[in-house]
C-alpha positions in Angstrom: 9.1 14.3 0.2 6.4 11.9 1.2 6.7 10.1 4.6 4.5 7.5 6.1 4.7 7.2 9.9 3.2 4.2 11.7 2.3 4.0 15.3 0.3 1.7 17.7 2.4 -1.5 17.7 3.4 -3.3 20.8 3.2 -6.4 22.9 -0.3 -7.9 23.5 -1.6 -11.2 24.8 -3.4 -13.7 22.6 -7.0 -12.6 22.1 -6.1 -9.0 22.7 -6.5 -6.0 20.4 -4.3 -3.2 18.9 -5.0 -0.3 16.6 -2.3 0.7 14.1 -2.3 4.2 12.7 -0.4 5.6 9.7 -0.2 9.2 8.8 1.3 10.7 5.6 3.2 13.9 5.6 4.8 16.0 2.9 2.0 14.9 0.5 -0.1 17.4 -1.4 -2.1 14.8 -3.3 -4.5 12.1 -2.2 -3.5 8.5 -2.4 -5.6 6.2 -4.6 -4.7 3.2 -2.4 -3.6 2.7 1.2 -3.1 -0.5 3.1 -1.1 -2.6 5.5 1.5 -5.3 4.9 3.4 -7.4 7.4 6.6 -9.4 7.5 7.3 -12.1 10.0 10.8 -13.4 10.7 12.0 -15.6 7.8 8.9 -14.9 5.7 8.1 -12.7 2.8 6.2 -9.5 3.2 2.5 -10.1 2.7 -0.5 -7.9 2.1 -2.9 -7.9 5.1 -5.5 -5.3 4.2 -6.0 -2.6 1.6 -8.5 0.1 0.7 -8.7 1.1 -3.0 -11.4 3.4 -4.4 -13.5 2.7 -1.3 -13.3 -1.1 -1.7 -11.6 -3.1 1.0 -9.5 -6.3 0.7 -8.5 -8.6 3.6 -6.2 -11.6 3.6 -8.1 -14.7 4.5 -6.0 -15.1 7.7 -7.4 -11.8 9.1 -10.9 -11.7 7.8 -13.4 -11.1 10.6 -10.7 -10.0 13.0 -9.1 -7.0 11.4 -10.7 -3.8 10.1 -9.1 -1.3 7.9 -10.3 2.3 7.7 -9.2 5.5 6.2 -9.5 9.2 6.8 -9.1 10.7 3.3 -8.9 14.3 4.4 -5.9 13.4 6.5 -4.3 10.9 4.2 -4.3 8.5 7.1 -5.1 4.8 7.3 -5.9 2.6 10.4 -5.9 -1.1 11.2 -8.0 -2.3 14.1 -6.8 -5.8 15.1 -9.0 -7.9 17.3 -8.6 -11.5 18.5 -4.9 -11.4 17.9 -3.0 -14.7 17.5 0.7 -15.5 18.0 0.9 -16.0 14.2 0.0 -12.3 13.8 3.4 -11.4 15.2 5.3 -9.4 12.6 6.5 -6.0 11.6 3.5 -4.2 10.1 4.2 -1.7 7.3 1.9 1.0 6.0 1.7 1.3 2.2 0.3 4.1 0.0 0.0 4.3 -3.7 -1.0 6.9 -6.2 -1.7 6.5 -9.9 -0.4 9.0 -12.5 -0.1 7.0 -15.6 1.9 4.5 -13.6 1.8 3.5 -9.9 4.0 5.2 -7.3 4.2 3.4 -4.0 5.4 4.7 -0.6 6.3 2.7 2.6 6.5 3.5 6.3 9.3 2.3 8.5 7.3 -0.4 10.1 5.9 -1.0 13.6 6.4 -4.2 15.6 3.4 -6.2 16.7 4.1 -9.1 19.1 1.4 -11.4 20.3 2.6 -13.5 23.2 1.5 -14.6 26.6 
């Protein structure tokens, strides 16, 4: 059974940095796509950043501040977040997908990021 485990969330002051990590266990295959979503209170879950076949995508709200990277051999994905703003406060979820004729998606349990002074 595939499990995604996130770590690295916490409380940080505006302008600070955090690095989120996500590691997959129980997987014998490599994911085609890995990324990060977030969900703030009262809002829908939204895609923050994604790596698919070596190409990266960033939501406009995080471009230039967040960097996604991946360690393929470890089925891991990371999100370095700089210049954090209060509006970045949310639960961040790791997402991984593999394609075998159709897409199969997996989710982590989420890690809280709070940006506040």
